[in-house]
N, C-alpha and C positions, 0 to 999 in steps of 0.2 A: 413407555412413551411412544406416541404415534410418530412414525417416520414420514417425513414430507417427501412426496414424489415430485421430482423436478424434471422438467423437460426444457432443454435448451434448443432453440430453433436457429441453427446456423445455416440458414438458407433463405431464399427469397420468398418462401411461403410466409415468412414473417417480415412484412414489408419494410425494407431498409429505411433508416432515418437519414435524411440528407442535411449536411451543414455546409455553409458557404464561407470561404476564406475571407477574413477581414483584415488581419495584420499579423505581424510577428514582432517579438522583442526578446531581449536577452543576449548575452554573449558568454557562453559557457565553454569550458574545455572538454568535459565529458560528463554531462549531467546523468545521474543515475536514478533519481526519483524526485517527485515534488508533491506538495500538498497545499491546499488552500483552506485557511481557517475561516470560521463563520463571518468574520468582519472583512474578508477579502484580501488578506495578505498572503502572498505566495512564497513558500519556502522550498528552495531547491538545493539538493545535495550534488556535489561534483566530486567524483572519485579520482580525478587527476590532480586537482588542487587541494583535495581534502578540506573543502570549505563548505559552509552553509550560507546561501544568499537569501535575502529577504527583498521581495519586490512588491509593488502594488499592482493592481490589475491593469494599469495603464503602462506598465513596464518600467516604471522608475525604480532604480536601485535604492533601497533604504538603508540596508545594513548588511554586514557579513561578519562571520566569525570563522575561526578554524585555522587550518594549516596542519601539516603532518606532525604527529606526535602522540603521546599517550597521557599527557597531563589533562586536567579539566579543560574542556572546550577545544581540545585538539583532537584530530581524528586519524585513523588509518583505514581508509576505504569506508566512508559513510554511505552505505548502500540504500538506505531507506529513511524516510522521515514521515512523522505523523504530527498533526497539529490540531488542537481544539482551541477554544476561546482563550484559555489561560496557560496552557502548557504545550511544549514541543518535546517529542521523543525521537532520538536519532539512533539508528542501528549502526554502531561503530564496529563493523564486522571483524577486522583483523585485531582489534583490541579486545575482542570477546566481551563486549559490554553494551549496555543501553545507557545513553546519557539523556538526562531529563533537564529541560530548561524552562524558564518562565516565558511569557509571551514576547519579551524583549530579548530573548536569547541569553539571559543571565543563567549561569550554571546553578542547578539546584542539587542534584545528586546523581549517582550512577547505580545501575544494577549490574553486578558482575559476579557470577557464581562458578566459573569454570574450575577454580581451585577448591571448591567445596568438597568436603568428605561425604556429603549426602548426595548420592548419585541422582536421586529423583529431581533435585532442583538445579543440577549442573547444566549449563548450556555453553556452546561454543560457536563461533562464526555466526552470530545472529543476523538474520536477513530482514526482519520486520519487528516492530513493536507498536501496538495500538492500545488504546484504553476504551473501555465500555462506559455506558451511561451509569453503570453501577460502581465505577471507580476502580475496576480491576485492570491490570496490565497483562496483555497477552504477547509473549515473545516467541518468534519463530526460530527454533533452535535447529540450524542446518546440520550441525555435527551429529545429532541424534535423530533427525527427521521427526520432530515432535513440537508441540506447543507447550510452553511453560507459563503458568498463570501465577501472578504475584498480586498482592494488594497494592494500593497506591503508594505505600511507603517502602515497597520492595521486599515484603515478607512473602515467602513461598507459600502457595496454596495447593497447587496440583500440577500434573502434566497429563497430556492426552495426545492422541493421534500418532503415537509411536508404532514401532514394528509389531507390537502385541495387541494392536487395536482392531484386529479383524478386518471387516469390510471398510473400516474408516481409517486404516493405517496409511500413512503417507510415505512415498518413495523418494521423491526429489522436490519438496515444496520450495516455492520461490518467494512468495509474498502473501500477506494476509491483510484482511480489512474487517471492520466491525460495522454492523448495521445499527440503525436506531432502535431496533428490537433486541439488540445485544447478541445477535448471532454472529459467529465468526466464519468468514468466507476465506478459504485458502486455495490458491492455485497450486496444482501438483501435476506437472507435465501438461497433459491435455484435459485435466479434470478440474472441476471446482468441487471442493468438499466443504460441507457446512456443518458446524458444530453449534450447539447452544452455549450459553454463558457458563454452563457447568461441565462442559467437555463431552456431552452426549452427541454422537453423530446423528444428524437429523435430515441430511440431504446430500445427494451426490449426483453429478451429471458429467457427461463427457462431450467435448467438442472434437473437431477434426484436426486441430493444430495445437502445438504447444503454446501455452500462455506465458507471458513474461511480466505482466503487471495487472493488479486488481486494485480498484479504488471505490470507496463508497463515501459520498458526501450528501448529507440529508438522505433522500430516498433514491438517489441516482447511483447505480452500479455501472462502472465501466471496466471492461476486461480487454486486454490488448495482446495481440501477437506482434511479431516484428513488423508486420505490414498491414494489419487490420485492427479495427476497433469495434467492440460490441457494447451495446447499451441496454439497460433494463431499468424499469421503475419498480422499486421494491414495495411500493404501496399496494400492489396487486398480488393476490395469493399465488398465481402461477408465474413462475420465473420465465418470462418470454423475452429472450435476448435478441435484439435486432442488430444487424450489421449496420455500421455507420458508413455512409458515402461522403467523402470529402470533395467538395466542388471548389474550383478556383485554384487548385494546385495541380500541375501537370507532371509531378514527379513523386516518388516515394520519399516522404520526409524523414524516414528512419525513426519510427515510433519507439519511444521509451516508455511512456505512460500517457494517460488521458484522464481528464476530470470534467464533469459538467458542473458549472457554477453560474447561477443567475441566468439560465437559459443560453449560456455560451459554452462551447466546447473548447477547452484548453488542451493542446497536444504538446507534450514535452518531447523534444528531440535532443540529441546529444549536445547541440550548440545553441539552441534557442527554444522559444515557446511560440507555437502557432495558435491563433485565436480564430474560431469559426462561429458564425451565427446560425441558429436553427432556421431551416427553410420551411 
């Protein structure tokens, strides 16, 4: 299989993209991740309250679930969330499971294999879970620094990216995202590692700083450090990532994650969400 050569341009040779501050909303204790589904609902995880919040893009609170615990719809450190038009997946880290909900946050089932006698499918302290267009679930297993692949019903299919994966082995992965082409993008310290839907390593690139978040919605890829945001359009064959300049804010907002949706940039901070317009 042909390896994709990726070049990340983390400098001003790749003209930065500027966004202008519009407004902010939300009142969170310690937001850890967020996602926007195709119809525009925003899902936010909060690791201090162990809750999931649902807002619209105007900032109106619609619904919330959760609280500390290990029963269905309760959480112990919900570190990441993924949403498509019909389902939501939450990485319930300290409960060693992924909880799946419908679009209204009604519990459907969980994936939990830490007690399995089959080592190949066991995961612990999951950091992310995403689904591809093919219906597969990819879970980032931080206990073993690998990705576990299940079908949509939670049946184990394979694992990849672990210590024995050569040039594509991961050391300290933090978060993953899936593209419309069903490629899996994982941030691992200052690297982005790319696998295809079958676990083959197809690309790898390095930046100058450690990444904390990666998101893909439609063809827009956003990658964040604690104080910078980078943006790329995956429609194009070369992965040319541009630094984002935030205008209208005179302080470091404390970036947790960022998403481009409907030409606006949504920046998640620990206590709120900032909205910016493209200039």
